C-alpha positions in Angstrom: 0.0 0.0 0.0 1.2 3.5 -0.7 0.1 7.1 -1.1 0.2 6.7 -4.9 -2.2 3.7 -4.8 -4.5 5.4 -2.4 -4.6 8.5 -4.6 -5.3 6.4 -7.7 -8.7 5.2 -6.3 -9.9 8.6 -4.9 -13.2 9.6 -6.4 -13.3 6.4 -8.6 -15.0 4.0 -6.2 -16.1 3.6 -2.6 -13.0 3.2 -0.3 -12.7 1.6 3.1 -9.5 2.2 4.9 -8.2 -0.5 7.2 -6.5 0.7 10.3 -3.5 2.9 9.6 -4.5 3.2 5.9 -6.8 6.0 6.8 -3.7 8.2 7.0 -3.2 7.6 3.3 -6.9 8.1 2.5 -8.4 10.5 5.1 -11.2 11.1 2.5 -12.2 7.4 2.5 -15.9 6.5 3.0 -15.2 4.3 6.0 -12.5 3.3 8.4 -12.4 -0.3 9.9 -10.2 -1.8 12.6 -11.1 -4.9 14.5 -8.7 -4.2 17.3 -9.9 -2.2 20.3 -6.3 -1.5 21.2 -5.7 0.1 17.8 -8.7 2.5 18.4 -7.3 3.4 21.9 -3.8 4.2 20.5 -5.2 6.2 17.5 -8.2 7.8 19.2 -7.3 11.4 18.7 -6.4 11.0 15.0 -9.1 8.5 14.0 -11.9 10.4 15.6 -11.1 13.3 13.3 -11.8 10.9 10.4 -15.0 12.2 8.7 -16.3 8.9 7.2 -18.0 6.1 9.0 -16.0 4.1 11.6 -16.5 0.4 12.3 -15.1 -2.2 14.7 -16.0 -5.6 15.8 -15.7 -4.7 19.5 -17.1 -1.9 21.6 -15.5 1.5 21.3 -17.1 4.9 21.9 -18.3 6.7 18.7 -17.4 3.7 16.5 -20.1 1.5 14.9 -20.0 -2.0 16.1 -20.6 -4.7 13.5 -20.9 -8.4 14.1 -19.4 -10.7 11.5 -21.9 -13.4 10.6 -21.5 -16.6 8.7 -19.5 -18.8 10.9 -16.1 -17.2 10.4 -14.4 -15.8 13.5 -12.5 -12.7 12.3 -10.2 -12.6 15.4 -7.7 -9.8 14.7 -8.3 -9.8 11.0 -9.3 -6.2 10.3 -9.1 -6.7 6.5 -11.7 -9.4 6.6 -14.0 -7.2 8.8 -13.6 -4.4 6.2 -14.7 -6.8 3.5 -17.7 -7.7 5.6 -18.6 -4.0 6.0 -18.2 -3.4 2.3 -20.7 -6.2 1.5 -23.2 -5.9 4.4 -23.2 -2.1 5.1 -22.3 -0.7 1.7 -23.9 -3.5 -0.4 -20.8 -3.9 -2.5 -20.9 -6.4 -5.4 -17.3 -6.1 -6.3 -14.3 -5.8 -3.9 -10.9 -4.7 -5.1 -8.3 -5.5 -2.4 -5.3 -3.2 -1.9 -2.7 -3.7 0.7 -3.5 -7.3 1.5 0.0 -8.5 1.2 -0.3 -11.4 3.8 3.4 -12.0 3.9 5.1 -9.7 6.4 4.7 -6.4 8.1 2.2 -3.6 7.5 2.9 -1.0 4.7 4.0 1.4 7.4 6.2 -1.2 9.2 5.6 -2.8 12.6 3.0 -1.3 14.9 4.6 0.6 17.8 4.1 -0.5 21.4 1.7 -1.3 23.0 0.1 -2.7 19.8 0.8 -6.2 18.8 2.0 -7.2 15.3 0.7 -10.2 13.4 2.9 -13.2 14.1 3.8 -15.3 11.0 1.8 -18.3 12.3 -1.4 -16.1 12.2 -1.1 -15.5 8.5 -2.1 -19.2 7.8 -5.2 -18.7 10.0 -6.0 -15.5 8.1 -5.6 -17.4 4.8 -8.2 -19.9 6.0 -10.6 -17.1 7.1 -10.3 -15.4 3.7 -10.8 -18.7 1.9 -14.1 -19.2 3.7 -15.3 -15.7 2.9 -17.2 -16.0 -0.4 -20.3 -13.9 -0.2 -22.9 -14.9 -2.9 -23.0 -12.5 -5.8 -19.8 -10.6 -4.8 -16.7 -10.6 -7.0 -13.5 -10.3 -5.1 -10.3 -9.3 -6.9 -6.9 -9.0 -5.1 -5.2 -6.1 -6.7 -2.3 -6.1 -4.2 1.0 -6.4 -6.1 3.1 -9.2 -4.7 0.3 -10.5 -2.4 0.6 -13.9 -0.7 -3.2 -14.0 -0.3 -4.4 -17.2 -2.1 -8.2 -17.0 -1.7 -9.1 -14.7 -4.5 -8.2 -14.2 -8.1 -5.6 -11.5 -8.8 -6.1 -8.5 -11.0 -4.5 -5.3 -12.1 -6.0 -2.3 -10.3 -6.1 0.1 -13.3 -7.7 -2.7 -15.5 -10.3 -3.4 -12.8 -11.1 0.3 -12.3 -11.5 0.8 -16.0 -13.8 -2.2 -16.2 -15.9 -0.8 -13.4 -16.1 2.6 -15.1 -17.2 1.2 -18.4 -19.8 -1.1 -16.9 -21.4 1.5 -14.6 -24.8 2.6 -15.8 
């Protein structure tokens, strides 16, 4: 994920920023983070975010959403964001950006007191994503170099162009 990528989708589609990605896209439609600790550490900055805010836990001034369908999201904020896109925003097509699933975050490791995803958790995340297949929703992973195996891969610009030509 990068500022260039975030800027490339601005005003071209609905955007949901996951955790720290809201710093790259403060104009996004929504901000999602599963982790209550993340919200505590980023309260001052994130509460200035003007879009809708979602979490899977209780946090003041943030909408709580419950993931349904037999998949425990655990600490998987990306999966929760996909759920929000489908269930709250009625998305029929998801273009995934920043879902690298192979190392640290785009900004590097979280600072203390936040925890970073341990390598063994990535396999659990792979299984969670593999089980998330909402009916009638196309999911395309546009993350260059992604290790996420659950969804077909695509080029962001090609996918955006296809969306623009197929929109009525």
